[in-house]
N, C-alpha and C positions, 0 to 999 in steps of 0.2 A: 371872221364872223360869217360872211356869206358862204364860205366852204362848209362851215358847220351846219348851217341851215340846210344846204343842199343834201349833206350827209343824213341830217335828221329826217328829211322828207322822203328820202329814198328808203331809210330804214323803217319809217313809219308805214309807207305803203307796202313794203315787203312783209312786215309784221301783221298788217291788216289782211293782206292776202293769205298768209300762212294760218291765221287764226280763222278766217272765214272758210278756208279750205278744210280745216280740221273739224269745224262744226258741221259742215256739210256732209263730210264723209262719215261722221258719227251718226247724225240723225236723218240724212237723206230727205230733208223737207224742202219743197221747192222754194219757200220764202227764205231759206238760207242760201240763196244763190250767191256764189262766190264774188261776182262782179258788184252786185247790188250791195251785199253786206259789207264787203271791203270798202267800197266807195263811202258807205254810211259811217263806217269806223274812221276813216280818214277825215271826213268832213266834221264829224263830231269832235275829233281831237283837236283839229284847227280852230274850231269855234271855242272850244274849252280853253285853250292856251292863247286865244286872241291873235292867232297868226293869220295875216291877210293871205288871201289866194295868190297874190303877186309874189309873195315869198316862197310859195309852193311851185311856181312855174319853172325856175331853173332846174330843180330836180325832175320835174315832170318831163321836160325836154330830153333830159339824159335817158329816162326810162323809155320814152316813146320812140327814141332813136334805135332802140332795139327791136321794135316791131318788124322791121325789114328782115333781119336775120331770123327772127322767130317765125316769120311766114315762110321763109325759104326752108327753115328746119322742118316744116310739115311734110316736105318731100321724103323725109327719112322713113316715118312709119307708113307712108303710101307705098314706098318701094318694098318694104317688108311684106305688105299685103298686095303686091302687084297681081297675084293670081286672082284675087277678087275683081280687079279691074278688067282683067282679060275675060274672066267669066261673065260679068254682068255689063260689059261695055255699053251695048246698045240701050239696055234699060236705064243705065245710069245717065247717059246723054239726053235720052227722051224724057226721063223722070225730072231731071234738073231743069231742062229746057222748058217743059210744060209748067213745072212749078214756079219758075221765074216769071213766065209769061202771066200765069194766073195772078201771081203776087202783083204785078204791075197793073193789070186790068182791074183787079179789086181795089187797089189803093187809089188809082186814078178815077174809076167810076164812082167810088164813094165820095171822093173830093168834089167831083162834078155835081152829083146829086145834091150834096150839101151846099152848093152854091159858092164854094170857095174860090177865091181869085186865081186867075191863070197862073200866077207865079207859084202859089201854093201847090196847085195841081202838078206842075212840071217838077217841083221839088220833092214831091212825096212818091213819084214814080220809082226812083231807084232806092227805095227804103230798105230793101232786103239785101243789099250789097255792101261791101266795106266802104269806108268813108272816102278813100282816094278815088274809087270808081264813081260813087254817088255825086261827089262834089263836081267832078269834070263833066259827068253826064247832065247834071243840073245846069251847070254854067253854059254848056254848049247850046242847050235848047231853051235858054231864057229864065231858068229857075234860080233860086237863091241857094248858093253854096252853104250858107249859115243854116237855113231851114233844112236843106238836105242832110247836113250833119246831124242836126237835132233829131230828124225822123229816123235816120239810121241807128243812132244811139238808143232811142225809144224802142225801136223794133228789136234790136239785139237784146235789150234788157228783158222785154216782155217774152221774147222767144226763148231765151236762156231760162227764165224763171218757170215758165209754164209749159214750154215745148215738150220736155221729156214726160211730164205728167199726163199731157194731152195724148201723146203717142201710146202711153201705157193704157190710158182709158179706152182708146181706140183698138186696143188689142195687137198693136204693132210691136212685136218683139224681136224681129230679125235685126241684127246689128247694122247690116248694110243699109236697110230701109231707115232705121233710126238716124244713122249718121247723115245719110243724104238729106233727110228731111230737116234736121237741125242745121246743117250747113247751108242749105238753100234758103231757109226761112229766117235764120237768125245770124248769118255770117259768122264773124269771128267769135262772138260770145257764145253762139250756139256750138261752134267747134270746140271751144274751150269746155263747155259742159258735156260734149259728146265724148271727149277724152276722159272725163270723169267717169263714164260708163265703161270705157274700154279703148284699147288701142285701135281695134277694127272700126269702131263707131267714129273715132276722132279722125282716122285717116280717110274715111269716106266723107266726113263733114268738111275736112280741108279741101278735098277734091271738089266737092260740091260748091264750096264758097267760091273757088276759082271759076268753075264752070258757070255759076250764076252771074258773076261779074261780066263774063265775056257775052253771055246771052243777053243780059240787060243792056249792055252798051250796044249790041247789035240791033236789038228790037226796039230800043227807045225811039229812034226816028220815026219808024212805022206807027207806033202807038201815039206819039205826039199828033201825027196827022189824023189818025183815027179818032182820038178822044177830043181834039181841038181843032175841028175842021174850019171854024170861023177864024 
């Protein structure tokens, strides 16, 4: 019985993903975001069948164990487009670095102005990087790993839903620029949506996601001192 439940939850998640992807590719509406719609389908199905979340966890663990190989797999499209990396290397490093810095300053500054507790400020700083980066950065500097994870998920969801549309409204059409923006601002979820636009966009987003993680981890100690001098 447990094995059947694991198989069911994996097939449910895969089916929700394929359905959400098909709808997004057909209508290209930002609210048909694959992650958001796919999660909604899974949640609605579990609720309709009265299946507790605890029963979903074993299958989820199997699926999340594939995140590592999937992340490493991002190197393949990047290798195919390595000429872009050579051509735009200085601009890529500068753009992602400044974007990551601006993201941390904006998030931390808004949290401070809003009078949020120190723990929340420290947890929101790494919101634009992947969860493994964010959790460790928050833990090292006194933030909450749980809060940091929540901020990362929220940032990725909002960025993947509205990021492409905002870039289009801003008149940004270059695939390199779009990919870097999505990867820097919305980490893994943004990278997934960048691949929906094209392989060049996706490869640049994957690179930006990695560089943003390194930049955030490097700059976090300085920003903590700057924003929380007391």
